ROGUKE-50079 format. One record per residue (C-alpha): residue number from 1; residue in one letter; x, y, z. Coordinates in steps of 0.02 Angstrom, whole numbers. Example, Ala and Ser with C-alpha at 12.3 -4.5 7.8 and 13.67 -1.06 7.14 Angstrom:
2
R 1 A 615 -225 390
R 2 S 684 -53 357
// end
This chain:
359
R 1 M -4776 -10065 3214
R 2 A -4644 -10179 3263
R 3 F -4459 -10163 3138
R 4 L -4520 -10244 2986
R 5 V -4433 -10302 2834
R 6 G -4560 -10240 2692
R 7 L -4626 -10344 2556
R 8 V -4505 -10441 2447
R 9 G -4353 -10366 2367
R 10 A -4371 -10228 2491
R 11 L -4253 -10169 2643
R 12 S -4300 -10190 2834
R 13 L -4397 -10016 2862
R 14 R -4437 -9956 3023
R 15 S -4615 -9905 3057
R 16 T -4680 -9751 3068
R 17 G -4834 -9678 3134
R 18 P -4914 -9680 3313
R 19 L -4776 -9838 3376
R 20 Q -4622 -9703 3340
R 21 N -4717 -9631 3492
R 22 T -4696 -9767 3622
R 23 I -4530 -9796 3604
R 24 T -4386 -9666 3673
R 25 A -4223 -9620 3602
R 26 S -4132 -9666 3767
R 27 E -4232 -9836 3783
R 28 A -4166 -10006 3693
R 29 P -4276 -10133 3651
R 30 Q -4235 -10276 3784
R 31 I -4295 -10400 3663
R 32 K -4295 -10407 3476
R 33 W -4301 -10562 3368
R 34 R -4270 -10602 3179
R 35 T -4420 -10674 3137
R 36 P -4443 -10759 2955
R 37 V -4585 -10810 2902
R 38 A -4660 -10956 2789
R 39 F -4781 -10838 2700
R 40 G -4780 -10671 2643
R 41 T -4850 -10546 2726
R 42 H -4963 -10459 2585
R 43 L -5075 -10612 2601
R 44 P -5225 -10578 2681
R 45 A -5262 -10716 2842
R 46 L -5139 -10812 2784
R 47 G -4972 -10700 2797
R 48 D -5017 -10556 2873
R 49 N -5063 -10603 3028
R 50 I -4898 -10594 3098
R 51 L -4891 -10412 3088
R 52 Y -5039 -10400 3200
R 53 V -4959 -10505 3325
R 54 S -4781 -10376 3328
R 55 E -4855 -10237 3328
R 56 Q -4966 -10278 3500
R 57 L -4824 -10337 3557
R 58 S -4736 -10167 3512
R 59 R -4878 -10079 3577
R 60 A -4928 -10171 3751
R 61 S -4721 -10163 3804
R 62 G -4679 -10003 3731
R 63 G -4580 -10050 3610
R 64 R -4467 -10179 3713
R 65 V -4535 -10309 3622
R 66 L -4492 -10333 3442
R 67 L -4528 -10457 3320
R 68 D -4402 -10409 3174
R 69 I -4511 -10487 3012
R 70 Y -4441 -10551 2877
R 71 E -4548 -10627 2709
R 72 P -4489 -10780 2633
R 73 G -4348 -10834 2596
R 74 M -4248 -10662 2645
R 75 L -4172 -10758 2803
R 76 V -4194 -10933 2775
R 77 P -4310 -11061 2624
R 78 A -4497 -11064 2710
R 79 F -4480 -11227 2736
R 80 S -4315 -11224 2843
R 81 I -4376 -11105 2979
R 82 T -4384 -11214 3132
R 83 E -4220 -11305 3076
R 84 S -4155 -11140 3112
R 85 V -4240 -11080 3281
R 86 K -4180 -11258 3318
R 87 A -4008 -11238 3280
R 88 G -3994 -11059 3368
R 89 K -3951 -10974 3206
R 90 L -4126 -10869 3252
R 91 E -4221 -10830 3383
R 92 A -4390 -10856 3329
R 93 G -4482 -10883 3154
R 94 Y -4702 -10896 3108
R 95 T -4743 -11060 2986
R 96 W -4846 -11175 2979
R 97 L -4770 -11357 3070
R 98 G -4830 -11467 2933
R 99 Y -4675 -11443 2844
R 100 D -4591 -11525 2972
R 101 Q -4667 -11681 2929
R 102 G -4512 -11778 2852
R 103 R -4427 -11754 3018
R 104 I -4564 -11771 3144
R 105 P -4706 -11862 3080
R 106 A -4822 -11794 3209
R 107 T -4828 -11618 3170
R 108 P -4973 -11621 3034
R 109 L -5082 -11649 3190
R 110 I -5047 -11482 3267
R 111 S -5065 -11399 3111
R 112 A -5206 -11491 2995
R 113 V -5273 -11649 2989
R 114 P -5389 -11707 2854
R 115 F -5562 -11727 2903
R 116 G -5505 -11670 3051
R 117 L -5569 -11540 3192
R 118 E -5634 -11373 3146
R 119 P -5536 -11211 3191
R 120 W -5643 -11164 3361
R 121 E -5641 -11347 3398
R 122 Y -5443 -11357 3366
R 123 T -5452 -11206 3490
R 124 A -5533 -11292 3618
R 125 W -5421 -11434 3619
R 126 Y -5281 -11360 3601
R 127 Y -5313 -11236 3763
R 128 E -5431 -11341 3840
R 129 A -5383 -11529 3821
R 130 G -5205 -11550 3824
R 131 G -5165 -11506 3643
R 132 K -5055 -11340 3685
R 133 A -4950 -11475 3819
R 134 L -4910 -11611 3657
R 135 A -4880 -11491 3533
R 136 E -4741 -11432 3675
R 137 A -4674 -11605 3711
R 138 L -4665 -11658 3517
R 139 Y -4550 -11526 3488
R 140 A -4476 -11532 3647
R 141 P -4346 -11630 3609
R 142 H -4303 -11501 3453
R 143 N -4247 -11367 3560
R 144 I -4415 -11264 3510
R 145 H -4551 -11195 3604
R 146 P -4712 -11172 3487
R 147 I -4863 -11060 3512
R 148 L -5016 -11054 3440
R 149 C -5004 -10899 3364
R 150 G -5157 -10919 3220
R 151 I -5279 -11012 3146
R 152 I -5376 -11010 2978
R 153 G -5545 -11103 2898
R 154 P -5524 -11241 2800
R 155 E -5454 -11208 2615
R 156 T -5521 -11239 2471
R 157 A -5501 -11445 2409
R 158 G -5384 -11386 2239
R 159 W -5385 -11291 2093
R 160 F -5413 -11405 1932
R 161 R -5380 -11390 1758
R 162 F -5536 -11506 1742
R 163 P -5676 -11546 1841
R 164 I -5642 -11710 1970
R 165 T -5811 -11846 1959
R 166 D -5693 -11992 2009
R 167 L -5555 -12025 2135
R 168 T -5479 -12134 1990
R 169 Q -5439 -11966 1905
R 170 F -5319 -11931 2007
R 171 E -5222 -12081 1971
R 172 G -5063 -11987 1889
R 173 L -5112 -11829 1949
R 174 K -4993 -11702 1972
R 175 I -5030 -11585 2089
R 176 R -4956 -11488 2220
R 177 F -5022 -11550 2399
R 178 A -4956 -11525 2591
R 179 G -4952 -11631 2758
R 180 L -5073 -11759 2767
R 181 G -5198 -11734 2618
R 182 G -5045 -11761 2528
R 183 R -5004 -11937 2588
R 184 V -5200 -11974 2542
R 185 L -5175 -11912 2373
R 186 Q -5040 -12028 2357
R 187 A -5116 -12154 2416
R 188 L -5234 -12134 2266
R 189 G -5099 -12141 2137
R 190 A -5057 -11941 2110
R 191 S -4873 -11881 2074
R 192 V -4884 -11767 2232
R 193 T -4743 -11603 2258
R 194 L -4717 -11476 2376
R 195 I -4686 -11322 2323
R 196 P -4682 -11147 2405
R 197 G -4808 -11011 2385
R 198 G -4732 -10901 2271
R 199 E -4663 -11061 2144
R 200 I -4840 -11122 2127
R 201 Y -4920 -11012 1991
R 202 Q -4762 -11023 1869
R 203 A -4788 -11198 1897
R 204 L -4974 -11192 1873
R 205 E -4969 -11121 1713
R 206 K -4812 -11218 1625
R 207 G -4891 -11375 1675
R 208 A -4790 -11427 1778
R 209 I -4913 -11465 1871
R 210 D -5107 -11497 1842
R 211 A -5187 -11445 1993
R 212 T -5142 -11371 2174
R 213 E -5210 -11333 2323
R 214 Y -5130 -11188 2444
R 215 S -5260 -11074 2567
R 216 L -5409 -10987 2576
R 217 P -5504 -10924 2395
R 218 V -5446 -10755 2453
R 219 V -5263 -10808 2453
R 220 D -5276 -10918 2304
R 221 A -5360 -10788 2190
R 222 M -5225 -10655 2226
R 223 L -5076 -10782 2187
R 224 G -5183 -10810 2013
R 225 F -5231 -10984 2007
R 226 D -5403 -10944 1958
R 227 Q -5314 -10851 1791
R 228 V -5243 -11036 1761
R 229 A -5367 -11184 1841
R 230 K -5561 -11142 1817
R 231 F -5624 -11270 1934
R 232 N -5621 -11230 2137
R 233 Y -5680 -11373 2226
R 234 F -5741 -11357 2418
R 235 P -5734 -11409 2531
R 236 G -5578 -11407 2628
R 237 W -5591 -11614 2679
R 238 H -5366 -11621 2678
R 239 Q -5354 -11455 2793
R 240 T -5509 -11433 2908
R 241 F -5415 -11293 3001
R 242 T -5243 -11230 2960
R 243 A -5132 -11184 3126
R 244 A -4976 -11090 3117
R 245 H -4833 -11062 3271
R 246 L -4740 -10958 3323
R 247 V -4582 -11044 3340
R 248 V -4435 -11000 3484
R 249 N -4282 -11052 3520
R 250 Q -4278 -11140 3697
R 251 A -4149 -11074 3768
R 252 R -4186 -10897 3705
R 253 W -4380 -10934 3786
R 254 D -4331 -10994 3939
R 255 A -4218 -10842 3962
R 256 L -4357 -10736 3981
R 257 S -4458 -10689 4118
R 258 T -4632 -10746 4159
R 259 G -4695 -10568 4105
R 260 D -4609 -10582 3937
R 261 Q -4677 -10750 3922
R 262 S -4853 -10713 3970
R 263 L -4821 -10538 3842
R 264 I -4800 -10662 3705
R 265 E -4927 -10791 3738
R 266 M -5072 -10655 3747
R 267 A -5006 -10576 3594
R 268 C -5020 -10733 3513
R 269 T -5177 -10779 3589
R 270 A -5247 -10634 3493
R 271 G -5188 -10670 3383
R 272 V -5276 -10817 3346
R 273 I -5448 -10742 3332
R 274 R -5405 -10603 3243
R 275 N -5322 -10718 3137
R 276 L -5479 -10830 3096
R 277 A -5624 -10679 3111
R 278 K -5509 -10595 2944
R 279 G -5513 -10764 2859
R 280 E -5699 -10800 2878
R 281 A -5747 -10606 2833
R 282 L -5627 -10612 2680
R 283 Q -5720 -10759 2579
R 284 G -5892 -10722 2545
R 285 A -5835 -10577 2394
R 286 V -5689 -10668 2331
R 287 I -5828 -10814 2304
R 288 E -5951 -10697 2241
R 289 S -5828 -10631 2089
R 290 F -5788 -10807 2047
R 291 E -5939 -10798 1888
R 292 A -5858 -10640 1822
R 293 K -5672 -10731 1814
R 294 G -5750 -10898 1735
R 295 V -5698 -10995 1887
R 296 T -5843 -11147 1956
R 297 P -5844 -11189 2120
R 298 I -5899 -11370 2150
R 299 R -5930 -11438 2319
R 300 F -5890 -11637 2317
R 301 D -6035 -11744 2328
R 302 R -6023 -11858 2474
R 303 T -5994 -12018 2382
R 304 V -5815 -11938 2347
R 305 L -5798 -11885 2508
R 306 K -5846 -12025 2594
R 307 S -5714 -12118 2491
R 308 L -5564 -11977 2518
R 309 Q -5617 -12025 2722
R 310 A -5583 -12176 2702
R 311 V -5435 -12191 2595
R 312 T -5393 -12032 2754
R 313 E -5420 -12181 2888
R 314 S -5300 -12295 2822
R 315 V -5155 -12172 2797
R 316 L -5186 -12103 2982
R 317 Q -5179 -12291 3033
R 318 V -5041 -12311 2953
R 319 E -4953 -12181 3039
R 320 A -4999 -12205 3200
R 321 E -4931 -12380 3193
R 322 K -4777 -12309 3147
R 323 D -4762 -12151 3265
R 324 P -4784 -12151 3446
R 325 Q -4817 -11991 3464
R 326 F -4935 -11965 3311
R 327 A -5033 -12114 3380
R 328 E -5024 -12003 3554
R 329 I -5075 -11832 3479
R 330 L -5222 -11922 3374
R 331 A -5307 -12004 3493
R 332 S -5300 -11852 3607
R 333 Q -5395 -11773 3463
R 334 R -5526 -11920 3432
R 335 K -5566 -11933 3627
R 336 F -5609 -11742 3617
R 337 M -5711 -11756 3458
R 338 R -5820 -11886 3524
R 339 S -5853 -11780 3678
R 340 Y -5880 -11621 3569
R 341 K -5990 -11695 3461
R 342 K -6114 -11723 3565
R 343 W -6129 -11532 3606
R 344 K -6113 -11497 3425
R 345 A -6276 -11589 3393
R 346 L -6372 -11522 3505
R 347 A -6305 -11347 3528
R 348 Y -6290 -11263 3338
R 349 L -6433 -11233 3227
R 350 P -6456 -11325 3046
R 351 R -6468 -11147 2973
R 352 D -6448 -11209 2798
R 353 F -6611 -11285 2768
R 354 D -6640 -11226 2562
R 355 E -6465 -11331 2556
R 356 M -6496 -11477 2651
R 357 A -6645 -11502 2567
R 358 E -6548 -11479 2412
R 359 E -6434 -11643 2464
// end
């Protein structure tokens, strides 16, 4: 395994086991990048994917390419990773680019879009329909080379202390929400705040917020949200996918050989598919545990979803009018969605017949 910084409170540890045998005593690594992460690596799917990527890089390079992983806050605050990489204070970082929304308005479109692309649809757009070039162009002025390095499926739509049956209940609601979904709830009158993952439980428990979204059920349960808020809503309309990127200082990236660039890109591409697979594999068991915990999983009805979608359209339109890059990326995604929809409608089975009949 690559050189890792242990979980919060631990110091940097040298890995033991099979990987030690790949590095000889006389062979100093040519590439060793300090790589802070936005999510704790103890969090399954959301946070631990970068460990897989760093391990594969070390193995494939015989220990020559190493990502030195640092937990959130150990080098820089979780929301400041890209700024530190931009300034050259860090070589790389692993983060959700939507945190840059205040500085780069279009970043949520390559991170998580309300009523947007599904995970495999996003990867098709990113790798095969111009998304990668658009992401790189978005960050080029900021001295950063972004590499898609992980993706997970929809988040839950939030953990609430009471049932939500009407959009008017968002008026005055204090809620932790991120990205464009947060803008949608603000338009509905909610008081939206963005809190790092490690601080959400305390804010929810003490009543500083009334509700929260964060990630997949397995992550949210690990963080204890189900102990405080017993109504967990679905589907994750606000983040139909959640993409993570390895961000590399542009000068550092340009200094690499084409072979090393390809190696890093291959490791990240492997991380994307393994990350999605792991995220999808873990959720069923968590949902099955809800009943014993007194948690009620609830699907928003179609009327509520249609209303949320209408507000989302208004928010996206406003953002597109303000920022040309936002408009360009949004148009690219929508063009791809229109084309892909024709294939999707014909190719995939409507397997959940009983559920569809009930609706």
